[in-house]
OpenMM code with the backbone's topology and positions (N, CA, C; nanometers):
from openmm import Vec3, app, unit

residues = "MET LEU GLN HIS LEU PRO PRO GLY LEU GLY ARG LEU LEU HIS GLY ILE ARG PRO SER LEU ASP GLU LEU MET ILE ASN ASP PRO ARG LEU ALA ALA PRO GLU ARG LEU ILE VAL THR SER GLU ALA PHE ALA ASP GLY SER PRO MET PRO PHE ARG PHE THR GLU ASP GLY ASP ARG VAL SER PRO PRO ILE GLU TRP SER GLY ILE PRO ASP GLY THR ALA ALA VAL LEU VAL ILE ILE GLU ASP ALA ASP SER PRO THR PRO LYS PRO LEU VAL HIS ALA ILE VAL ILE ASP GLN ARG GLU GLY SER LEU GLY LEU ALA GLU GLY ALA ILE SER LYS PRO VAL GLN THR TRP GLY ARG PHE GLU LEU GLY ARG ASN SER PHE PHE ARG ARG ALA TYR LEU PRO PRO ASP PRO PRO PRO GLY HIS GLY SER HIS ARG TYR ALA PHE GLN VAL PHE ALA LEU SER ASP GLY PRO GLU PRO ASN THR ILE ASP GLY ARG SER ALA ALA LEU ASP ALA MET ILE GLY ASN VAL THR ALA LYS GLY CYS LEU ILE GLY THR TYR GLU ARG ALA".split()
positions = [
    Vec3(0.9861, -1.3980, -0.4159),
    Vec3(1.0517, -1.5114, -0.3388),
    Vec3(1.0005, -1.6395, -0.3577),
    Vec3(0.8374, -1.6456, -0.3072),
    Vec3(0.7923, -1.7770, -0.2880),
    Vec3(0.6979, -1.7537, -0.4153),
    Vec3(0.7259, -1.7148, -0.5107),
    Vec3(0.6722, -1.7441, -0.6549),
    Vec3(0.7192, -1.8719, -0.6901),
    Vec3(0.8454, -1.8628, -0.6623),
    Vec3(0.9144, -2.0047, -0.7086),
    Vec3(0.8971, -2.1158, -0.6309),
    Vec3(0.8148, -2.1313, -0.5370),
    Vec3(0.7755, -2.2320, -0.4668),
    Vec3(0.6625, -2.3117, -0.6022),
    Vec3(0.6922, -2.4440, -0.5414),
    Vec3(0.5451, -2.5406, -0.6566),
    Vec3(0.4245, -2.5041, -0.6024),
    Vec3(0.3213, -2.5117, -0.6930),
    Vec3(0.2132, -2.4825, -0.6969),
    Vec3(0.1328, -2.5996, -0.5840),
    Vec3(0.1747, -2.7199, -0.5767),
    Vec3(0.1581, -2.8473, -0.5180),
    Vec3(0.1946, -2.8333, -0.3534),
    Vec3(0.3035, -2.7732, -0.3399),
    Vec3(0.3526, -2.7126, -0.2228),
    Vec3(0.2332, -2.5929, -0.1574),
    Vec3(0.1881, -2.5164, -0.2389),
    Vec3(0.0827, -2.3999, -0.2004),
    Vec3(-0.0587, -2.4412, -0.1608),
    Vec3(-0.0538, -2.5650, -0.2709),
    Vec3(-0.1906, -2.6402, -0.2256),
    Vec3(-0.1847, -2.7339, -0.0942),
    Vec3(-0.1236, -2.7693, -0.0229),
    Vec3(-0.0607, -2.8615, 0.0754),
    Vec3(-0.0681, -2.7957, 0.1869),
    Vec3(-0.0383, -2.6695, 0.1502),
    Vec3(-0.0191, -2.6004, 0.2779),
    Vec3(-0.1732, -2.5094, 0.2726),
    Vec3(-0.2671, -2.5101, 0.1823),
    Vec3(-0.3671, -2.4391, 0.2017),
    Vec3(-0.4544, -2.4003, 0.3159),
    Vec3(-0.4440, -2.5143, 0.4114),
    Vec3(-0.5542, -2.4641, 0.5454),
    Vec3(-0.4551, -2.3962, 0.6535),
    Vec3(-0.3051, -2.3819, 0.6218),
    Vec3(-0.2300, -2.3416, 0.7454),
    Vec3(-0.2116, -2.1999, 0.6824),
    Vec3(-0.3418, -2.0724, 0.8155),
    Vec3(-0.3372, -1.9659, 0.7736),
    Vec3(-0.3702, -1.9049, 0.8937),
    Vec3(-0.3046, -1.8209, 0.9605),
    Vec3(-0.3305, -1.7333, 1.1042),
    Vec3(-0.4982, -1.7029, 1.1174),
    Vec3(-0.5174, -1.6239, 1.0163),
    Vec3(-0.6791, -1.5851, 1.0073),
    Vec3(-0.6656, -1.4334, 1.0474),
    Vec3(-0.7883, -1.3813, 1.0149),
    Vec3(-0.8002, -1.2147, 1.0411),
    Vec3(-0.8135, -1.1794, 1.1965),
    Vec3(-0.8540, -1.3039, 1.2858),
    Vec3(-0.8292, -1.2611, 1.4081),
    Vec3(-0.6895, -1.2312, 1.4592),
    Vec3(-0.5792, -1.3119, 1.3820),
    Vec3(-0.4674, -1.3053, 1.4352),
    Vec3(-0.3946, -1.1688, 1.4213),
    Vec3(-0.4368, -1.0746, 1.2933),
    Vec3(-0.4276, -0.9539, 1.2881),
    Vec3(-0.3970, -0.8897, 1.4035),
    Vec3(-0.2989, -0.7587, 1.3970),
    Vec3(-0.2708, -0.6720, 1.4851),
    Vec3(-0.4053, -0.5723, 1.5420),
    Vec3(-0.4911, -0.5245, 1.4246),
    Vec3(-0.5684, -0.4237, 1.4872),
    Vec3(-0.6860, -0.4785, 1.5519),
    Vec3(-0.6985, -0.6606, 1.5611),
    Vec3(-0.7860, -0.7585, 1.6434),
    Vec3(-0.7405, -0.8018, 1.7935),
    Vec3(-0.6176, -0.7148, 1.8540),
    Vec3(-0.5696, -0.7206, 1.9431),
    Vec3(-0.6296, -0.6667, 2.0806),
    Vec3(-0.7035, -0.7544, 2.1359),
    Vec3(-0.8016, -0.6835, 2.2424),
    Vec3(-0.6979, -0.5724, 2.3112),
    Vec3(-0.5513, -0.5947, 2.3517),
    Vec3(-0.4963, -0.4786, 2.3968),
    Vec3(-0.4783, -0.3177, 2.3073),
    Vec3(-0.5492, -0.3202, 2.2078),
    Vec3(-0.4822, -0.2352, 2.1217),
    Vec3(-0.6611, -0.1847, 2.0874),
    Vec3(-0.7189, -0.1366, 2.1796),
    Vec3(-0.8495, -0.0896, 2.1350),
    Vec3(-0.8586, 0.0373, 2.1754),
    Vec3(-0.9435, 0.0908, 2.0863),
    Vec3(-0.9463, 0.2327, 2.0744),
    Vec3(-1.0955, 0.2995, 2.0931),
    Vec3(-1.0643, 0.4243, 2.0955),
    Vec3(-1.2010, 0.4662, 2.1414),
    Vec3(-1.2409, 0.5235, 1.9853),
    Vec3(-1.2037, 0.5342, 1.8944),
    Vec3(-1.2089, 0.6154, 1.7951),
    Vec3(-1.1677, 0.5221, 1.6637),
    Vec3(-1.2200, 0.5289, 1.5916),
    Vec3(-1.2256, 0.4805, 1.4424),
    Vec3(-1.2073, 0.5445, 1.2967),
    Vec3(-1.0752, 0.5018, 1.2705),
    Vec3(-0.9951, 0.5745, 1.1451),
    Vec3(-1.0860, 0.5171, 0.9996),
    Vec3(-1.1165, 0.5761, 0.8971),
    Vec3(-1.1659, 0.5391, 0.7790),
    Vec3(-1.0186, 0.5344, 0.6773),
    Vec3(-0.9975, 0.4056, 0.6346),
    Vec3(-0.8672, 0.3758, 0.5607),
    Vec3(-0.9500, 0.3341, 0.4146),
    Vec3(-0.8878, 0.4185, 0.3297),
    Vec3(-0.8808, 0.3731, 0.1817),
    Vec3(-0.7681, 0.4300, 0.0953),
    Vec3(-0.8014, 0.3170, -0.0426),
    Vec3(-0.7499, 0.3708, -0.1557),
    Vec3(-0.7866, 0.3771, -0.2599),
    Vec3(-0.7139, 0.4577, -0.3523),
    Vec3(-0.7676, 0.4934, -0.4889),
    Vec3(-0.7521, 0.4019, -0.5821),
    Vec3(-0.6690, 0.2767, -0.5288),
    Vec3(-0.6466, 0.1821, -0.6120),
    Vec3(-0.7060, 0.0633, -0.6122),
    Vec3(-0.7750, 0.0795, -0.4672),
    Vec3(-0.8688, -0.0433, -0.4859),
    Vec3(-0.9703, -0.0381, -0.3794),
    Vec3(-1.0885, -0.1277, -0.3875),
    Vec3(-1.1738, -0.1140, -0.2734),
    Vec3(-1.1592, -0.1904, -0.1581),
    Vec3(-1.2201, -0.1860, -0.0734),
    Vec3(-1.1822, -0.2784, 0.0905),
    Vec3(-1.2433, -0.4210, 0.0444),
    Vec3(-1.1633, -0.5314, 0.0333),
    Vec3(-1.1980, -0.6644, 0.0371),
    Vec3(-1.2092, -0.6790, -0.0999),
    Vec3(-1.1088, -0.6201, -0.2163),
    Vec3(-1.1167, -0.6318, -0.3297),
    Vec3(-0.9632, -0.6650, -0.3914),
    Vec3(-0.9681, -0.6945, -0.4796),
    Vec3(-0.8375, -0.7497, -0.5182),
    Vec3(-0.7369, -0.6290, -0.5383),
    Vec3(-0.6248, -0.6465, -0.5219),
    Vec3(-0.4968, -0.5057, -0.5346),
    Vec3(-0.4859, -0.5491, -0.6891),
    Vec3(-0.4550, -0.4231, -0.7423),
    Vec3(-0.4013, -0.4122, -0.8881),
    Vec3(-0.3114, -0.4816, -0.8883),
    Vec3(-0.2197, -0.5713, -1.0065),
    Vec3(-0.1307, -0.6672, -1.0333),
    Vec3(-0.0154, -0.6019, -1.0230),
    Vec3(0.0268, -0.4827, -1.0559),
    Vec3(0.1249, -0.3760, -1.0549),
    Vec3(0.1938, -0.3548, -0.8860),
    Vec3(0.0697, -0.3767, -0.7946),
    Vec3(0.1681, -0.3360, -0.6553),
    Vec3(0.1930, -0.4895, -0.5821),
    Vec3(0.2373, -0.6008, -0.6531),
    Vec3(0.2530, -0.6956, -0.5836),
    Vec3(0.3822, -0.7259, -0.6594),
    Vec3(0.4427, -0.8669, -0.6232),
    Vec3(0.5510, -0.9349, -0.6414),
    Vec3(0.5755, -0.9611, -0.7686),
    Vec3(0.4657, -0.9767, -0.8361),
    Vec3(0.4633, -1.0436, -0.9811),
    Vec3(0.4518, -0.9172, -1.0975),
    Vec3(0.4125, -0.8068, -1.0168),
    Vec3(0.4061, -0.6503, -1.1061),
    Vec3(0.5200, -0.5721, -1.1338),
    Vec3(0.4782, -0.4256, -1.0540),
    Vec3(0.6017, -0.3536, -1.0414),
    Vec3(0.6760, -0.3256, -0.8951),
    Vec3(0.5619, -0.4164, -0.7855),
    Vec3(0.6677, -0.4299, -0.6983),
    Vec3(0.6373, -0.2900, -0.6058),
    Vec3(0.5261, -0.1768, -0.6628),
    Vec3(0.5294, -0.0256, -0.5991),
    Vec3(0.3909, -0.0821, -0.5057),
    Vec3(0.4157, -0.0092, -0.3862),
    Vec3(0.3315, 0.0045, -0.2499),
    Vec3(0.2278, 0.0695, -0.2890),
    Vec3(0.1213, 0.0349, -0.2774),
    Vec3(-0.0187, 0.1205, -0.3076),
    Vec3(-0.0489, 0.2451, -0.2371),
    Vec3(-0.1087, 0.3084, -0.3133),
    Vec3(-0.1247, 0.4466, -0.2057),
    Vec3(-0.2697, 0.4313, -0.1091),
    Vec3(-0.2418, 0.4888, 0.0150),
    Vec3(-0.3068, 0.4604, 0.1181),
    Vec3(-0.3457, 0.5929, 0.1896),
    Vec3(-0.4897, 0.6398, 0.2355),
    Vec3(-0.5170, 0.7256, 0.2556),
    Vec3(-0.6036, 0.6994, 0.4133),
    Vec3(-0.6006, 0.7810, 0.5165),
    Vec3(-0.6687, 0.7780, 0.6126),
    Vec3(-0.7453, 0.9040, 0.6925),
    Vec3(-0.8498, 0.9229, 0.6993),
    Vec3(-0.9026, 1.0384, 0.7826),
    Vec3(-0.9524, 1.0043, 0.9013),
    Vec3(-0.9795, 1.0944, 1.0031),
    Vec3(-1.0507, 1.0589, 1.1510),
    Vec3(-0.9151, 1.0991, 1.2477),
    Vec3(-0.8305, 1.1329, 1.2175),
    Vec3(-0.6972, 1.1365, 1.3314),
    Vec3(-0.7156, 1.2351, 1.4057),
    Vec3(-0.7598, 1.1726, 1.5578),
    Vec3(-0.8102, 1.2525, 1.6716),
    Vec3(-0.6825, 1.3806, 1.6932),
    Vec3(-0.7401, 1.4705, 1.7433),
    Vec3(-0.6589, 1.5802, 1.7505),
    Vec3(-0.5399, 1.5523, 1.8688),
    Vec3(-0.4098, 1.6114, 1.8595),
    Vec3(-0.3103, 1.5810, 1.9685),
    Vec3(-0.2413, 1.4289, 1.9285),
    Vec3(-0.2720, 1.3759, 1.8322),
    Vec3(-0.2102, 1.2341, 1.7867),
    Vec3(-0.0481, 1.2928, 1.7217),
    Vec3(0.0481, 1.2153, 1.8287),
    Vec3(0.1651, 1.1976, 1.8029),
    Vec3(0.2597, 1.1506, 1.6902),
    Vec3(0.2166, 1.0708, 1.6680),
    Vec3(0.2140, 0.9661, 1.5278),
    Vec3(0.1443, 0.8558, 1.4735),
    Vec3(0.1461, 0.8389, 1.3333),
    Vec3(0.0498, 0.6981, 1.2825),
    Vec3(0.1648, 0.6040, 1.2446),
    Vec3(0.1115, 0.4762, 1.3013),
    Vec3(0.1691, 0.3702, 1.2902),
    Vec3(0.0863, 0.2793, 1.2059),
    Vec3(0.1596, 0.2329, 1.0655),
    Vec3(0.0742, 0.1519, 0.9667),
    Vec3(0.1491, 0.0107, 0.9584),
    Vec3(0.0728, -0.0747, 0.9691),
    Vec3(0.1421, -0.1867, 0.9639),
    Vec3(0.0660, -0.3292, 0.8397),
    Vec3(0.1514, -0.3271, 0.7718),
    Vec3(0.0420, -0.4143, 0.6637),
    Vec3(0.0956, -0.5858, 0.6816),
    Vec3(0.0014, -0.6486, 0.6931),
    Vec3(0.0165, -0.7738, 0.7440),
    Vec3(-0.0677, -0.8838, 0.5902),
    Vec3(-0.0006, -0.9919, 0.6378),
    Vec3(-0.1108, -1.1023, 0.5263),
    Vec3(-0.1529, -1.1758, 0.6240),
    Vec3(-0.3083, -1.1856, 0.6249),
    Vec3(-0.3896, -1.2800, 0.7048),
    Vec3(-0.3433, -1.4404, 0.6473),
    Vec3(-0.3218, -1.4596, 0.5389),
    Vec3(-0.3267, -1.5725, 0.5219),
    Vec3(-0.1873, -1.6383, 0.4800),
    Vec3(-0.0780, -1.6074, 0.5530),
    Vec3(0.0616, -1.6497, 0.5130),
    Vec3(0.0445, -1.7539, 0.5745),
    Vec3(0.1247, -1.8766, 0.5060),
    Vec3(0.1509, -2.0100, 0.5655),
    Vec3(0.2236, -2.0346, 0.6875),
    Vec3(0.2002, -1.9258, 0.7930),
    Vec3(0.2606, -1.9009, 0.9252),
    Vec3(0.2291, -1.8918, 1.0382),
    Vec3(0.2643, -1.8726, 1.1541),
    Vec3(0.2024, -1.9181, 1.2961),
    Vec3(0.1196, -1.8026, 1.3110),
    Vec3(0.1730, -1.6578, 1.2785),
    Vec3(0.1070, -1.5253, 1.3142),
    Vec3(0.1242, -1.4836, 1.1540),
    Vec3(0.0364, -1.3904, 1.1189),
    Vec3(0.0438, -1.2896, 0.9877),
    Vec3(0.1753, -1.2611, 0.9826),
    Vec3(0.1936, -1.2720, 0.8445),
    Vec3(0.3311, -1.2259, 0.7719),
    Vec3(0.3228, -1.0509, 0.7916),
    Vec3(0.4271, -0.9866, 0.8357),
    Vec3(0.4336, -0.8532, 0.8424),
    Vec3(0.5109, -0.8176, 0.6977),
    Vec3(0.4458, -0.7253, 0.6338),
    Vec3(0.4961, -0.6543, 0.5105),
    Vec3(0.5754, -0.5332, 0.5147),
    Vec3(0.4940, -0.4663, 0.5838),
    Vec3(0.5772, -0.3594, 0.6282),
    Vec3(0.5428, -0.2955, 0.7742),
    Vec3(0.6329, -0.2001, 0.8232),
    Vec3(0.5839, -0.1268, 0.9387),
    Vec3(0.6111, 0.0123, 0.9126),
    Vec3(0.5139, 0.1283, 0.9024),
    Vec3(0.6005, 0.2688, 0.8891),
    Vec3(0.5125, 0.3279, 1.0135),
    Vec3(0.6364, 0.4393, 1.0568),
    Vec3(0.5880, 0.5115, 1.1728),
    Vec3(0.6092, 0.6485, 1.0711),
    Vec3(0.4800, 0.7275, 1.0831),
    Vec3(0.4688, 0.8632, 1.0736),
    Vec3(0.4313, 0.9349, 1.1388),
    Vec3(0.5608, 1.0324, 1.1748),
    Vec3(0.5183, 1.1330, 1.3016),
    Vec3(0.4882, 1.2854, 1.2453),
    Vec3(0.4476, 1.2846, 1.1771),
    Vec3(0.4197, 1.4197, 1.0854),
    Vec3(0.2911, 1.4623, 1.1623),
    Vec3(0.2841, 1.5615, 1.1856),
    Vec3(0.1721, 1.6238, 1.2057),
    Vec3(0.0748, 1.6730, 1.0889),
    Vec3(-0.0336, 1.6207, 1.1079),
    Vec3(-0.1473, 1.6581, 0.9851),
    Vec3(-0.1423, 1.5164, 0.8915),
    Vec3(-0.0452, 1.3942, 0.9279),
    Vec3(-0.0499, 1.3092, 0.8497),
    Vec3(-0.1775, 1.2336, 0.8061),
    Vec3(-0.1993, 1.2530, 0.6373),
    Vec3(-0.3299, 1.1954, 0.5797),
    Vec3(-0.3216, 1.0691, 0.5149),
    Vec3(-0.1744, 1.0011, 0.4470),
    Vec3(-0.2119, 0.8606, 0.3992),
    Vec3(0.0033, 0.8818, 0.3604),
    Vec3(0.0043, 0.8225, 0.2718),
    Vec3(0.0954, 0.6962, 0.1898),
    Vec3(0.0910, 0.7302, 0.0613),
    Vec3(0.1698, 0.7989, -0.0231),
    Vec3(0.1364, 0.8196, -0.1228),
    Vec3(0.1803, 0.6811, -0.2245),
    Vec3(0.1405, 0.6416, -0.3512),
    Vec3(0.2186, 0.5535, -0.4257),
    Vec3(0.3430, 0.5495, -0.4310),
    Vec3(0.4062, 0.4420, -0.3848),
    Vec3(0.5322, 0.4071, -0.4313),
    Vec3(0.6149, 0.4803, -0.3086),
    Vec3(0.5441, 0.4986, -0.1817),
    Vec3(0.6176, 0.6086, -0.0805),
    Vec3(0.7059, 0.4722, -0.0035),
    Vec3(0.6965, 0.3934, -0.0160),
    Vec3(0.7805, 0.2716, 0.0941),
    Vec3(0.8448, 0.1916, -0.0148),
    Vec3(0.8278, 0.2051, -0.1313),
    Vec3(0.9126, 0.0856, -0.2160),
    Vec3(1.0276, 0.0427, -0.1984),
    Vec3(1.1161, 0.1823, -0.1942),
    Vec3(1.2362, 0.1809, -0.1990),
    Vec3(1.3080, 0.1497, -0.0641),
    Vec3(1.4229, 0.0299, -0.0678),
    Vec3(1.4824, -0.0243, 0.0901),
    Vec3(1.5638, 0.0969, 0.1299),
    Vec3(1.4640, 0.2297, 0.1937),
    Vec3(1.5568, 0.2878, 0.2791),
    Vec3(1.4881, 0.3383, 0.4017),
    Vec3(1.5910, 0.3179, 0.5087),
    Vec3(1.5262, 0.3257, 0.6818),
    Vec3(1.4316, 0.4111, 0.6755),
    Vec3(1.5170, 0.5509, 0.6832),
    Vec3(1.4093, 0.6739, 0.7242),
    Vec3(1.4244, 0.7952, 0.5902),
    Vec3(1.3093, 0.8533, 0.6068),
    Vec3(1.2727, 0.9702, 0.4959),
    Vec3(1.2225, 1.0833, 0.5782),
    Vec3(1.2845, 1.1798, 0.6184),
    Vec3(1.2600, 1.2886, 0.6821),
    Vec3(1.1077, 1.2544, 0.7525),
    Vec3(1.0173, 1.2009, 0.7041),
    Vec3(0.8679, 1.2663, 0.7296),
    Vec3(0.8033, 1.1019, 0.8000),
    Vec3(0.8652, 0.9860, 0.7471),
    Vec3(0.8494, 0.8681, 0.8259),
    Vec3(0.9601, 0.7723, 0.8187),
    Vec3(0.9591, 0.6632, 0.9080),
    Vec3(1.0218, 0.5663, 0.9204),
    Vec3(1.0167, 0.4095, 0.9005),
    Vec3(1.0412, 0.3324, 0.8726),
    Vec3(1.0461, 0.2114, 0.8693),
    Vec3(1.0785, 0.1091, 0.9538),
    Vec3(0.9650, 0.0094, 0.9942),
    Vec3(1.0160, -0.0913, 1.1117),
    Vec3(1.0737, -0.2105, 1.0339),
    Vec3(1.1120, -0.3102, 1.1201),
    Vec3(1.1423, -0.4199, 1.0275),
    Vec3(1.0284, -0.5064, 1.0116),
    Vec3(1.0120, -0.5664, 0.8831),
    Vec3(0.9431, -0.6585, 0.8085),
    Vec3(0.9220, -0.7896, 0.8527),
    Vec3(0.8822, -0.8978, 0.8574),
    Vec3(0.8933, -1.0532, 0.8940),
    Vec3(1.0356, -1.0957, 0.8280),
    Vec3(1.0901, -1.0386, 0.7389),
    Vec3(1.2506, -1.0618, 0.6632),
    Vec3(1.3210, -0.9989, 0.7654),
    Vec3(1.3233, -0.9203, 0.8561),
    Vec3(1.4298, -0.8619, 0.9275),
    Vec3(1.4912, -0.7223, 0.8567),
    Vec3(1.3851, -0.6911, 0.7480),
    Vec3(1.4689, -0.5430, 0.6630),
    Vec3(1.3562, -0.4614, 0.7165),
    Vec3(1.4428, -0.3658, 0.7065),
    Vec3(1.3521, -0.2122, 0.6999),
    Vec3(1.3077, -0.1700, 0.5675),
    Vec3(1.1963, -0.2342, 0.5036),
    Vec3(1.1592, -0.2417, 0.3902),
    Vec3(1.0142, -0.2909, 0.3287),
    Vec3(0.9561, -0.2467, 0.2239),
    Vec3(0.8129, -0.2891, 0.1816),
    Vec3(0.8274, -0.4221, 0.1267),
    Vec3(0.7184, -0.5200, 0.1294),
    Vec3(0.7543, -0.6584, 0.0625),
    Vec3(0.6409, -0.6848, 0.0195),
    Vec3(0.6263, -0.6360, -0.1052),
    Vec3(0.4986, -0.6591, -0.1929),
    Vec3(0.4109, -0.7695, -0.1803),
    Vec3(0.2841, -0.7947, -0.2052),
    Vec3(0.1931, -0.9708, -0.1882),
    Vec3(0.2747, -1.0360, -0.2537),
    Vec3(0.3067, -1.1449, -0.1929),
    Vec3(0.3717, -1.2545, -0.2790),
    Vec3(0.3347, -1.4215, -0.2106),
    Vec3(0.2101, -1.4257, -0.2624),
    Vec3(0.1497, -1.5468, -0.1896),
    Vec3(0.2245, -1.6890, -0.2652),
    Vec3(0.2090, -1.8119, -0.2051),
    Vec3(0.2716, -1.9082, -0.2482),
    Vec3(0.1667, -1.9594, -0.3761),
    Vec3(0.2402, -2.0075, -0.5061),
    Vec3(0.1041, -2.0461, -0.6081),
    Vec3(0.0513, -2.1473, -0.5408),
    Vec3(-0.0990, -2.2094, -0.5888),
    Vec3(-0.1646, -2.2682, -0.5290),
    Vec3(-0.2266, -2.2499, -0.4121),
    Vec3(-0.1747, -2.1587, -0.2989),
    Vec3(-0.2181, -2.1618, -0.1806),
    Vec3(-0.3389, -2.1033, -0.1786),
    Vec3(-0.4177, -2.0101, -0.2832),
    Vec3(-0.5463, -1.9297, -0.2746),
    Vec3(-0.5257, -1.7628, -0.2579),
    Vec3(-0.6580, -1.7146, -0.2328),
    Vec3(-0.6574, -1.6066, -0.2350),
    Vec3(-0.6055, -1.5691, -0.0904),
    Vec3(-0.5177, -1.4486, -0.0893),
    Vec3(-0.4636, -1.3651, 0.0425),
    Vec3(-0.5366, -1.2292, 0.0672),
    Vec3(-0.5654, -1.2049, 0.2032),
    Vec3(-0.5896, -1.0983, 0.2698),
    Vec3(-0.4853, -1.0541, 0.2903),
    Vec3(-0.4382, -0.8826, 0.2444),
    Vec3(-0.3594, -0.8094, 0.2711),
    Vec3(-0.4210, -0.6648, 0.3531),
    Vec3(-0.3909, -0.6647, 0.4824),
    Vec3(-0.4429, -0.5548, 0.5962),
    Vec3(-0.3445, -0.4858, 0.6332),
    Vec3(-0.4008, -0.3502, 0.5412),
    Vec3(-0.3285, -0.2237, 0.5892),
    Vec3(-0.3937, -0.1555, 0.7080),
    Vec3(-0.3322, -0.1952, 0.8305),
    Vec3(-0.4057, -0.1167, 0.9571),
    Vec3(-0.3297, 0.0078, 0.9930),
    Vec3(-0.4118, 0.0895, 1.0200),
    Vec3(-0.3856, 0.2601, 1.0719),
    Vec3(-0.4013, 0.2637, 1.2313),
    Vec3(-0.2959, 0.2843, 1.2846),
    Vec3(-0.2923, 0.3012, 1.4178),
    Vec3(-0.2680, 0.4633, 1.4515),
    Vec3(-0.3450, 0.5464, 1.5440),
    Vec3(-0.3306, 0.6653, 1.5925),
    Vec3(-0.2525, 0.6696, 1.6966),
    Vec3(-0.1557, 0.7226, 1.7729),
    Vec3(-0.0787, 0.7169, 1.8802),
    Vec3(-0.0858, 0.8340, 1.9758),
    Vec3(-0.0963, 0.8104, 2.0899),
    Vec3(-0.0895, 0.9464, 2.1562),
    Vec3(0.0591, 0.9766, 2.1604),
    Vec3(0.1756, 0.8867, 2.1577),
    Vec3(0.2891, 0.8881, 2.1824),
    Vec3(0.3713, 0.8195, 2.1205),
    Vec3(0.4187, 0.8879, 2.0232),
    Vec3(0.5078, 0.8241, 1.9193),
    Vec3(0.6051, 0.7490, 1.9768),
    Vec3(0.6811, 0.6620, 1.9332),
    Vec3(0.8104, 0.5540, 1.9848),
    Vec3(0.9273, 0.6277, 1.9241),
    Vec3(1.0325, 0.6015, 2.0156),
    Vec3(1.1482, 0.6286, 1.9453),
    Vec3(1.1877, 0.6004, 1.8569),
    Vec3(1.2579, 0.6888, 1.7764),
    Vec3(1.3342, 0.6389, 1.6439),
    Vec3(1.4260, 0.4997, 1.5959),
    Vec3(1.4139, 0.4177, 1.5186),
    Vec3(1.4497, 0.3116, 1.5262),
    Vec3(1.4492, 0.2184, 1.6150),
    Vec3(1.3255, 0.1987, 1.7257),
    Vec3(1.3043, 0.0998, 1.7965),
    Vec3(1.1990, -0.0083, 1.7669),
    Vec3(1.1213, 0.0643, 1.6225),
    Vec3(1.0464, -0.0592, 1.6345),
    Vec3(1.1069, -0.1599, 1.5010),
    Vec3(1.1456, -0.3128, 1.5991),
    Vec3(1.2042, -0.3846, 1.5330),
    Vec3(1.1414, -0.5192, 1.5227),
    Vec3(1.0192, -0.5031, 1.4863),
    Vec3(0.9366, -0.5774, 1.4145),
    Vec3(0.8218, -0.5729, 1.5054),
    Vec3(0.7122, -0.7127, 1.4310),
    Vec3(0.5646, -0.6713, 1.5273),
    Vec3(0.5431, -0.7107, 1.6586),
    Vec3(0.6105, -0.7788, 1.7464),
    Vec3(0.6355, -0.7552, 1.8782),
    Vec3(0.6778, -0.5926, 1.9793),
    Vec3(0.7850, -0.5074, 1.8845),
    Vec3(0.8453, -0.4109, 1.8945),
    Vec3(0.6937, -0.3041, 1.8847),
    Vec3(0.6601, -0.3397, 1.7541),
    Vec3(0.5181, -0.2156, 1.7109),
    Vec3(0.3997, -0.2491, 1.8243),
    Vec3(0.3899, -0.3865, 1.8862),
    Vec3(0.2709, -0.4251, 1.9454),
    Vec3(0.3024, -0.3687, 2.1026),
    Vec3(0.4528, -0.3627, 2.1481),
    Vec3(0.4901, -0.3582, 2.2507),
    Vec3(0.4544, -0.1972, 2.2638),
    Vec3(0.5100, -0.1079, 2.1573),
    Vec3(0.5042, 0.0449, 2.1291),
    Vec3(0.3388, 0.0941, 2.1233),
    Vec3(0.2653, 0.0196, 2.0924),
    Vec3(0.1306, 0.0658, 2.0925),
    Vec3(0.0219, 0.0424, 2.2156),
    Vec3(0.0807, -0.0505, 2.3026),
    Vec3(-0.0307, -0.0778, 2.4333),
    Vec3(-0.0602, 0.0274, 2.4926),
    Vec3(-0.1712, 0.0727, 2.5032),
    Vec3(-0.2424, 0.1639, 2.6205),
    Vec3(-0.1988, 0.3196, 2.5052),
    Vec3(-0.1732, 0.3098, 2.4101),
    Vec3(-0.1232, 0.4041, 2.3508),
    Vec3(-0.2330, 0.4463, 2.1972),
    Vec3(-0.3164, 0.3630, 2.1652),
    Vec3(-0.3830, 0.4143, 2.0278),
    Vec3(-0.5513, 0.4850, 2.0856),
    Vec3(-0.5431, 0.5573, 2.0094),
    Vec3(-0.6446, 0.6445, 2.0376),
    Vec3(-0.7613, 0.6334, 1.9194),
    Vec3(-0.6984, 0.5490, 1.8186),
    Vec3(-0.8124, 0.5380, 1.7017),
    Vec3(-0.7062, 0.4206, 1.5995),
    Vec3(-0.8049, 0.3634, 1.5375),
    Vec3(-0.7480, 0.2558, 1.4619),
    Vec3(-0.8242, 0.2368, 1.3085),
    Vec3(-0.8269, 0.2126, 1.2185),
    Vec3(-0.8656, 0.1586, 1.1168),
    Vec3(-0.8082, 0.0396, 1.0470),
    Vec3(-0.8627, -0.0396, 0.9236),
    Vec3(-0.8148, -0.1244, 0.8581),
    Vec3(-0.8584, -0.0974, 0.6823),
    Vec3(-0.8191, -0.1555, 0.6138),
    Vec3(-0.8191, -0.1505, 0.4536),
    Vec3(-0.8043, -0.2690, 0.4302),
    Vec3(-0.8354, -0.4210, 0.3516),
    Vec3(-0.7711, -0.5136, 0.3128),
    Vec3(-0.8216, -0.5108, 0.1585),
    Vec3(-0.6924, -0.5641, 0.0852),
    Vec3(-0.6610, -0.5865, -0.0154),
    Vec3(-0.6370, -0.7119, -0.0426),
    Vec3(-0.6757, -0.7702, -0.1562),
    Vec3(-0.6563, -0.9220, -0.2041),
    Vec3(-0.5562, -0.9362, -0.2832),
    Vec3(-0.4672, -1.0569, -0.2678),
    Vec3(-0.4075, -1.1100, -0.4377),
    Vec3(-0.4226, -1.2740, -0.4379),
    Vec3(-0.3746, -1.3220, -0.5155),
    Vec3(-0.3951, -1.4755, -0.5773),
    Vec3(-0.2855, -1.5077, -0.6608),
    Vec3(-0.1925, -1.5697, -0.6148),
    Vec3(-0.1311, -1.6052, -0.7458),
    Vec3(-0.1755, -1.7213, -0.8012),
    Vec3(-0.2074, -1.7540, -0.9355),
    Vec3(-0.2838, -1.8774, -0.9894),
    Vec3(-0.1596, -1.9946, -0.9610),
] * unit.nanometer
topology = app.Topology()
chain = topology.addChain("A")
for resn in residues:
    res = topology.addResidue(resn, chain)
    for name in ("N", "CA", "C"):
        topology.addAtom(name, app.Element.getBySymbol(name[0]), res)
């Protein structure tokens, strides 16, 4: 969608970015006593994401793994945000609620299809109000964007179909996070 913006507009908006501080994982109300390790076999933390996982490529969600889930975890909530979107708050690319016992990650392409629920997990609404995954899609000329794959272990899982965006996800997690972790992949459109 944003690939059609003129590069000059992207350059003009270059300084408009929410920053890493605005990511959900850095919200002080979501403090956690334990840390999760979040990785991907497709890219290392802080490095570029392969082209195939972007809007310009195959639009496939990358594989994400996590470890260190505390005993008694009722649900894992994953929120993917763009810390460099030209918006006041980070742009939400996906919200995933996984209420499986022993959840260890999301396989490649697991959230790429626009389906609301799959027996094992559910999608919340992204910034475009859809229960879908938005692949990285920075405006041309805007520079490199950091996509944060944030994972939260929750002591109590949210009710089905109640995560209607970033605010609802935050409300469901306050006082409920037992561990959290983050993986960042980058992408820049020339």
